[in-house]
C-alpha positions in Angstrom: 101.5 46.7 19.0 99.8 48.8 21.7 99.5 47.5 25.2 96.0 47.1 26.6 96.5 50.2 28.8 97.6 52.3 25.8 94.5 51.1 23.8 92.2 52.0 26.7 93.7 55.5 26.9 93.2 55.9 23.2 89.6 54.8 23.5 89.0 57.2 26.4 90.2 60.1 24.3 88.4 59.1 21.1 85.1 58.1 22.6 84.3 58.4 26.3 85.9 61.8 26.9 85.3 63.0 23.3 83.5 66.4 23.5 81.2 65.3 20.6 80.2 62.1 22.5 80.1 62.1 26.4 82.8 64.5 27.4 82.2 68.1 28.6 84.6 70.8 29.5 84.4 71.9 33.2 86.5 74.1 35.4 88.3 71.9 37.9 90.4 73.9 40.3 90.9 76.6 37.7 91.7 74.3 34.9 89.5 73.6 31.9 89.3 69.8 31.8 87.2 67.3 29.8 85.1 65.2 32.2 82.0 63.0 32.0 79.4 64.1 34.6 77.1 61.4 35.9 74.7 62.9 38.3 72.0 60.4 37.2 73.9 57.7 39.0 74.0 59.8 42.2 70.2 60.1 42.0 69.9 56.3 41.7 72.2 55.9 44.7 70.3 58.6 46.7 73.4 60.7 46.8 72.2 63.7 44.7 70.4 66.7 46.2 69.3 65.6 49.6 68.4 67.2 52.9 70.0 66.1 56.2 68.1 66.0 59.5 68.9 69.7 60.1 67.3 70.6 56.8 70.6 71.5 55.1 70.6 70.5 51.5 73.6 68.6 50.1 74.4 69.3 46.4 76.6 66.5 45.2 78.3 65.9 41.9 79.8 62.8 40.4 82.2 62.8 37.5 84.9 60.8 35.7 88.2 62.4 34.8 91.4 61.0 33.2 94.4 60.9 35.5 96.5 62.8 33.0 94.4 65.9 33.6 94.9 66.1 37.3 98.2 67.2 38.8 97.8 65.0 41.9 95.6 62.1 42.8 92.4 63.3 44.6 91.9 62.2 48.2 88.8 62.0 50.4 88.3 65.2 52.3 90.2 67.4 49.8 88.6 70.7 48.8 88.0 70.9 45.1 86.4 73.6 43.0 84.0 72.5 40.2 82.7 75.2 37.9 83.4 77.9 40.5 81.6 76.1 43.4 83.6 74.7 46.3 83.1 71.0 47.2 84.7 68.4 49.5 85.8 65.2 47.9 83.5 62.6 49.4 84.8 59.5 47.5 87.4 58.6 44.9 87.5 55.4 42.9 90.6 54.8 40.8 90.2 52.9 37.5 92.2 52.3 34.4 93.5 55.7 33.5 91.0 57.7 35.5 89.1 58.5 38.6 85.4 58.5 39.5 85.0 61.4 42.0 82.0 62.2 44.1 82.0 65.8 45.4 79.9 66.9 48.4 78.7 70.4 49.0 76.0 72.5 50.6 73.4 73.8 48.2 72.8 77.5 48.4 
């Protein structure tokens, strides 16, 4: 019998991160990794594309990734490349088998 954690990982692979369902392949630090991008939530939280008081636009990204696809746990302030663009990790939430990562970067 599978443990709850094993069943969740199976469900992540079969459904949530399935490329025919919600998952998409993105380049994370030079590795092709299945992730689920959720920029709509950023917009709802007012964390998407915004301008600060100096008129500098922030281009943020939010995505979910399974722990098994990252060599090390991400930390706030870490530099991460997402599809060839450089971002700083603004927030990391750890959940069962994965991370929710918010990246912050300047829009060009």
